[in-house]
C-alpha positions in Angstrom: 0.0 0.0 0.0 1.2 3.5 -0.8 -0.2 6.7 0.5 -1.3 9.5 -1.8 -0.3 13.0 -0.7 -3.9 13.7 0.4 -4.1 10.4 2.4 -0.7 11.1 4.0 -1.9 14.6 5.0 -5.0 13.1 6.6 -3.0 10.5 8.4 -0.6 13.2 9.7 -3.6 15.2 10.9 -4.7 12.2 12.9 -1.2 11.9 14.4 -1.3 15.6 15.2 -4.6 15.2 16.9 -3.3 12.3 19.0 -0.1 14.2 19.8 -2.0 17.3 21.1 -3.9 15.0 23.4 -0.7 13.6 24.9 0.3 15.9 27.8 3.7 14.3 28.1 4.6 14.5 24.4 3.1 17.8 23.2 5.7 20.0 25.1 8.5 17.8 23.7 7.2 18.3 20.2 6.9 22.0 20.6 10.4 22.2 22.0 11.9 20.0 19.3 10.3 21.9 16.5 10.4 25.4 17.9 6.6 25.6 17.2 4.2 27.3 19.5 0.6 26.2 20.1 -0.7 28.9 17.7 1.5 27.4 15.0 -0.3 24.1 15.2 -3.5 25.8 14.1 -1.8 28.1 11.6 0.2 25.4 9.8 -2.3 22.5 10.0 -2.7 22.6 6.1 1.1 22.8 5.4 2.4 19.5 4.1 5.9 20.2 5.3 4.7 20.9 8.8 2.7 17.7 8.7 5.8 15.9 7.6 7.6 17.2 10.7 4.8 15.8 12.8 5.4 12.4 11.4 9.2 12.9 11.7 8.7 13.6 15.4 6.5 10.6 16.0 9.1 8.3 14.3 11.9 9.6 16.5 11.0 7.0 19.1 9.6 3.5 18.5 7.7 3.7 21.7 5.8 6.7 20.4 5.0 4.9 17.2 3.7 1.9 19.1 1.6 4.1 21.4 0.0 6.0 18.5 -0.6 2.9 16.3 -2.0 0.9 19.2 -4.3 3.8 20.1 -5.5 4.3 16.5 -5.4 0.6 15.5 -3.2 1.1 12.6 -0.2 -1.0 11.5 3.2 0.2 12.8 4.6 0.8 9.3 1.9 3.4 8.3 3.6 6.4 9.8 6.7 5.7 7.6 4.5 5.1 4.6 2.6 8.3 5.1 5.9 10.2 5.6 7.2 9.0 2.3 4.3 10.7 0.5 4.9 14.1 2.0 7.5 16.7 1.0 11.0 15.7 2.1 9.9 12.1 2.8 11.5 10.3 -0.1 14.3 8.0 0.8 17.7 9.1 -0.3 20.0 6.6 -1.9 23.6 7.7 -1.5 25.1 5.1 -4.0 
């Protein structure tokens, strides 16, 4: 399965909604990205910002597992969605 850009954005919005509801992770996300809470609303339609949401989630396997278990989605879906957003293509160095 591959994600279309629209489906990836929708998936990332689901991740963002979940992230906002996690009192232990939201401050970490804001600190790591330099975003403020107002930025979450202002940039919700920005595919690059949504890619950063997925990048943040995938920084820790435990976070991926928490999200995927809570949303009943396979563990590989965050990576698949990330690949469909700007900057998500895998780079082959050889």
